[in-house]
C-alpha positions in Angstrom: -157.3 74.9 -54.5 -153.7 73.9 -53.4 -152.1 70.9 -55.1 -149.0 69.1 -53.8 -146.9 66.7 -56.0 -144.2 64.6 -54.5 -141.3 63.0 -56.3 -138.0 61.3 -55.6 -139.0 58.0 -54.1 -137.4 54.7 -55.0 -135.4 51.7 -54.0 -132.1 52.2 -52.1 -129.9 50.0 -50.0 -129.4 50.5 -46.3 -126.9 53.3 -45.6 -127.8 55.1 -48.9 -129.5 58.4 -49.6 -132.6 59.7 -51.3 -133.9 63.2 -51.8 -137.6 63.9 -52.0 -139.3 67.0 -53.3 -142.8 68.4 -53.2 -144.0 71.1 -55.5 -147.0 73.2 -54.6 -149.3 74.8 -57.1 -152.6 76.7 -57.0 -153.4 79.2 -54.2 -149.9 78.9 -52.6 -150.2 82.2 -50.8 -152.4 80.3 -48.3 -149.6 78.0 -47.2 -147.9 78.3 -43.9 -146.0 75.3 -42.5 -145.1 72.3 -44.6 -144.1 68.8 -43.6 -143.4 65.3 -44.5 -145.3 62.3 -43.2 -144.8 58.6 -43.8 -146.9 55.5 -43.5 -145.4 52.0 -43.4 -147.4 49.0 -44.4 -149.9 48.1 -41.7 -149.0 51.1 -39.5 -150.4 54.5 -38.8 -149.2 57.6 -40.6 -146.6 59.5 -38.6 -145.0 62.9 -38.8 -141.4 62.9 -40.1 -140.5 66.6 -40.3 -142.1 70.0 -40.5 -140.8 73.4 -41.5 -142.4 76.8 -41.1 -142.4 79.5 -43.7 -139.7 81.3 -41.7 -137.5 78.2 -41.6 -138.0 76.7 -38.2 -137.8 72.9 -38.2 -138.8 69.9 -36.1 -138.1 66.2 -36.6 -139.3 63.0 -35.2 -136.6 61.4 -33.0 -136.0 58.4 -35.2 -134.7 60.6 -38.1 -132.8 63.3 -36.3 -129.3 63.6 -37.6 -130.1 61.7 -40.7 -132.9 63.7 -42.5 -133.0 67.4 -43.4 -136.1 69.3 -44.4 -135.9 72.5 -46.3 -138.0 74.7 -48.5 -137.7 77.2 -51.3 -140.5 79.7 -51.0 -139.7 81.3 -54.4 -140.1 77.9 -56.1 -143.0 76.8 -53.8 -141.2 73.6 -53.0 -140.3 71.6 -49.9 -137.5 69.0 -49.8 -136.5 66.1 -47.6 -132.9 64.9 -47.8 -132.6 61.4 -46.4 -129.2 60.1 -45.5 -128.1 56.9 -43.7 -131.3 55.2 -44.6 -132.5 52.2 -42.6 -134.9 49.4 -43.6 -137.4 50.8 -41.0 -137.6 54.0 -43.1 -139.5 52.1 -45.7 -142.8 53.7 -46.2 -145.0 55.9 -48.4 -143.9 59.5 -47.9 -146.6 62.2 -48.1 -146.2 66.0 -48.4 -148.4 68.2 -46.2 -149.1 71.9 -46.1 -150.9 73.9 -43.5 -153.4 76.7 -44.3 -151.8 80.0 -43.3 -154.9 81.4 -41.4 -157.0 78.3 -40.7 -154.4 76.2 -39.0 -156.6 73.2 -38.8 -156.9 72.9 -42.6 -154.3 70.8 -44.4 -153.5 69.9 -48.0 -152.0 66.5 -48.9 -150.0 65.0 -51.7 -150.7 61.5 -53.0 -147.4 60.1 -51.8 -144.1 58.7 -53.1 -142.8 55.2 -52.1 -139.4 54.8 -50.4 -138.1 51.3 -50.0 -134.8 50.6 -48.1 -133.4 47.1 -48.6 -131.2 45.3 -46.1 
């Protein structure tokens, strides 16, 4: 009943920037926190950044100071600004949303690929 659609992935050289967006549709009133995860080839999916509805954020250590997560509740959209990209940032990036009441229920997008060349 909630759909997430990511966009903005692509190919960029090391040191460059990309901006990802994720638009939510459907029963968006049920969404609390939102986040970005990534999964590199052959590795487990990991949390990149999360943001609550009130704007509190958290980042994995490897992206602190380089990535910024934000959201626009009026537009039902979450963003991830990625600067100073490194080859190790190469991964499929997935948007995630947490149910407002049932905190163990999550919605997922289908992902957008980010490739950082060296």
